[in-house]
N, C-alpha and C positions, 0 to 999 in steps of 0.2 A: 504494500500500499504506500503510495506516494504522499507527500505532505499536501496540506490544504491548498498551497499556492498552485500546485499542478492542477489540482481539480478546478480551481477558480480560473486559471488560464483556459482550460477546456470550456468551461461555461462561457467565458468572453467569446471564445471562438464560436461556439454553438450559436450565440446571438448574432454574430457576424454573418455565419453561414446561412442562418434562417433568412435574414435579410436578403443576402446575395441570391438566394433561390426563389425570392419573390413572395415569401409568406409574410403575412401582415402582424403575426403575433405567435408567441408560443409560451408554453409553460411545462414544468417537469413536476410529475406527482408520483407518489408511491403507488401501490397496487391494491391497496385496501378498499374494497367496494362493499364491505359488510353492511354499510348503511342503506344500500340499495336493495338488499335481498327481499325483504318482506313485501316491499311495494312491487317489485318485479314479479315475484311469485303470485301476488294477487291479481296483477294485470294479466298474467296468463291464464289464472284460473277463471277470471271473468270473460276469458275468450276475446279480449279486445284486440288480439293480434290477427283475428280472422283466419284467412287460409294460408298465412305466412308461418307454416309450421316450422321453418328453421329458427324462428324466434323462441319457440318452446323447446327446441332441442339444444343440446350442449349448454344447459343453463349454468352448470358449474364452471364451465370455461368462460362463459360471459361474466360470472361474478367473481372469478378468481383468475386473472390474467396469467399467472404463472402455471395454471392448469392448462391453458392454451399453448403457451410457449414456455417450456421448462427453464427455470432459473431467472425468469424475468423479475426484475426488482424495481425498475423504473419505467415510466412512459412519458415520452415527450409528446405533447399535444400541440398541433399547430392549427392556425386559422388562415384561410385564403379568401379574401373577398371575391364575389363573382358577378355582382349586379352591374350590367353595362348601363351607360347613359341613354337616355331617350328610349326606353322600352315601352313607353305608353301603357303602362300597367292598367290603370283605371279606365282610360279612353278604350282600350281594347275590351275590358270586361263589360263596358256598357254598350258596345256595339255588337249586337246579337248576330250579325252576319259574319263577324270575324272570329277566328279561332284564338282561344286563350291558351298559351302553353306556358307552363311553370317557367319562370325566368332562368332557373338554373339549368334547364335543358335546351336553351337556345343555341349554345355553342358546342364545343367538344366535350366528350364525356369526361367529367371531372375525375372520376375513379383513375383514369390513366395519367392525367395531368398531375394530380397531387401525389399519387403513389410514386411516380417517377422521380419527382423532387425530393420526396421522403427518403427514397432509397439512396439518392446521392448524398443526402445529409447523414444517413447511417454510415456510408462508406467513409465519409470524412471523420466521423467520430470514432470509428473502428481503427482507422489508421493512426489517429492521434494516440488512442489508448494503447495500441500495440507498440508505437515508437517509445512511448513514456512508461511502458510496463505497468499500466493502470489495472490490467487484468490479463492472466494467462491466455484466455480465449475469449476476447470481446465479441459480441455479436449484437446485431440490430435486425429488426423485422418490421416492415411497414404495412400498415392496414388502412384502408379507405373504404369504410363500409362494405368489406369483403369477407369478414369472418366473424365469429361470435365475440364481438367486442362492443362494450356499452361506452360508446364514443361520447355521449353527451355528459353522462356522470364524470367521465374522465376529464372532458374539457373543463368542467365546472371545478373539479378538484385542482385542475392545473391553473385555474385562475383566469380562464379566458372569458367567463361571464357567469350568468346565473341561469337557472332553468326557468323560462317564462311560463305563464299559464297555458300558453299553446304548446308547451313541451319542447320548444326549441331553445337553444342557448342565445341569450341576450347579452350584448355588450353595451356598457353606458355610452361608449364613445363611437360605436360601430353599428349598433343595431343587431340585426340577425341574418343579413344577406351574405352568408359566408359558409364555405366548406370547412369541414374538420377532417383531421388525419391523425393517425397515431403511430409513433415509432416505439416499438418495445425494445429494451436492452437490458443487458445483464450488468451493466456498469452502475454502481451506487452513486449516481449523480446527486449533487445537493438539490434538494427540491426548492423551487424559487416561487411557489405559488402563494398568492394572497387571495383567498376565496372571496369572490365579489358578493356584495350584499345584495339580497333580492329587492329590487326597486320597482316591482310591478305595482305595488300598493293596492288600492282598491280598484284599479282598472280591469275591466272585464270585456274590453273592445274585441279582442281576438275571439272569445267565446261567443259573444253575441252576434258577431258578423258571420260566422261559420254558416254557409248555406244549408248544411245538412244536420247541424246541431251534433258535431262529432265529440264535443267536450262534455262528458257526463258531470265532471266537476273540475275546478281548477287544477292544472298540472297533470291531468289524466286525458288521454286520447283514446277513443274507441275507433280503432282503425276501420272497422266494418262500416262506419258512417262516413269516413273521410274520403273526400273526393280524390285525393292523391292516390289513396289505396285502390278506390274503385276503378279509376282509369288507368292505373299503372300495373299493380300487383294482381288485382282481381281478374280472372280470365273468364268468368261466367256471365250469365244474364244479370244485368244490373236491375235490382229491385225497382218497381214502379215509383215508389215514394221518393227515390233520388233522382229520377231522370229530369224532371223539371228544375229542381234546385241546381243541378249540375250546370244548367245554362249552356254556355259556350265554351266551358273549360274541358279541352279535349285531351290534355296531358297533364296531370297535376292540378294543383290549386295553391295560390299564394295569398288568399284573402286575409288570413290571420297575421301575415307579415305586413301586407300593404297598409293595414289599418293601425298597426302598432305604433304608438307615439315615438317610441324609441328609434324607429327606423326613419324619422325625419332627419336623423343624424347620420345615417348610413352614407358611407363613402362608396362611390362608384368605382368599378374595376376597369383598368386599362388593359387587362390581359387580352391578347389577341385571340387566345384560344376560347374565350368566353363571349366573344362578340357574336351577335345573331347571325345565323346563316340562312340562306334561301328565303329571306324575308319572313321568317316564321314569327317574328315578334307581332306581326299584325296581318297575318295571311287570311284570305277569304276562306271560310269553311268549305264552301262548294269547290274551290280550286283544289284543296287538299283531298277532298273526297273523289276527285277525278284521277288521283294518283293510282296507278297500277301498283302491284306488289314490286315490280322492278324499280319503279319511281320511288317508292317508300324506302327500299334498301339502299338506293344510290343517294337519295337526298337525307338520309339519316345515318350514313356511314360516319363511324367515329362519334355518334351521338347517343346520349342516354335515352332518347326516344325509342331506340331499337328495343329497349327492355320491354316495352308494351307488346310488341310484335304486331304484325299487320292486321290480324283479325281484330284484335282489341282496338287498334287505331281506327279501323272502319266502324267498329261498334260505337266508339266514342264520338266520331264524326256524325254518325246517323242521329245520336241523341241531339247533338248540337244542331243539326239540320231541323230536327223537330221542334227546337226551341227558337229557331230563326223566324224572321218575318216571312209571311206567306209569299212564295215565289214559284212561279210556274217552272222556272229552270230547275229548282230544288225538287219539285214533284217529279219531273221527268227523269232527273238523275237518280233518284231513289227508286222509281219504278224499273228503270233499266237495270240497276244494281241488284234488285230483287230477284232477277231471273237466275242468277248463279251465285247468290250468296250462301254462305254457310248458315246452318240453322241459328246459331248464336247471332250473327249479324242481322239475319232476316227477321228475327224477332224485333230487333231495335229499328229496322227500317219500316216495318209495318206500323210500329208505334209512331215514328216520325211522320210517316204518310197520313196517319189519322190526325195528328196534330196539325199538320199543314192544311189538310182538308177542312178542319173545323176551325182553323185559325186561332187556336188557343196559345197564347204567348204570355206567360207570367213568369219570366226569368227574374229570379231575385237579384236586386242590385246591391252592390257594396255600399254600405252606409258611412257617411262622413270619412271618406278616404284619407289616408295620411300622406299620400304622394300621387303624383301622376305617372 
């Protein structure tokens, strides 16, 4: 074991490397997540995870990082802002003819971007540790929403922010428009976290604005009612009660972030990888519905939108067309698509046609938006 000066030198280097790699903040925490155990177990027992069975599997690994990667004793949590400028969030939400895509998915898939940078950080740390004999076999392992890791509790312990009532991490100076990533290591790095005080106060804007009432109580999300879950993770027939509230949200939902007062302070990202591609920040729903599968695969190459798959993409667009203003072009497109649609997509096309013919449009609008 080297003296404290060597460890401090490494910490100084980490701070420099983090900035050089483009991250906007970092923190280092121990691996004790015992405080999360009861709440997580209860969340699973309530079946709030829906069909995401991987969240109920490997629970011990989620709650004990060293059970996931042996000998892990520290976790470096990083934050990377992703919101581009001029994405017209509220304007798009209010235009029922345009598709709303969660702003994190407008550019390149964040998993690859963040993980690649974290891996580079890990290599730099390992090299320093080996050179200065800080550990006989230093290791690091990068994770970005890709393994049984409780990234938000770890980010909170690392001092990157507090858990908001919408269950996302909030930062007093940056809001919540950022990605998280974790670097596991066996190096006993000094922890540098000052846990942020929860500053949500009495505000319940995020809970009240949710179109599908997905928050049974503060700090708890019922994924089965969440538009992000329904349009991305869920592959089945979307229940009738959710179709109208989904409105024009065809991939994910940002309502709880858009309305959050703390996001008035959010800084925009200049990252080239996160800039909108193919005009998806305000695309016409009907134009997207005309995509063939090869168009979908080409236009979503390297994008998180691929996660939904073409069938769910068509299903979501059909719902959005059902919520759009009556338009003969929409009716014609839906009728033509019905001839060779899969059973799941056909179910939603029929619903959309019924809506178009009856001219029922009661898309729930976001209230008192926090930004444009």
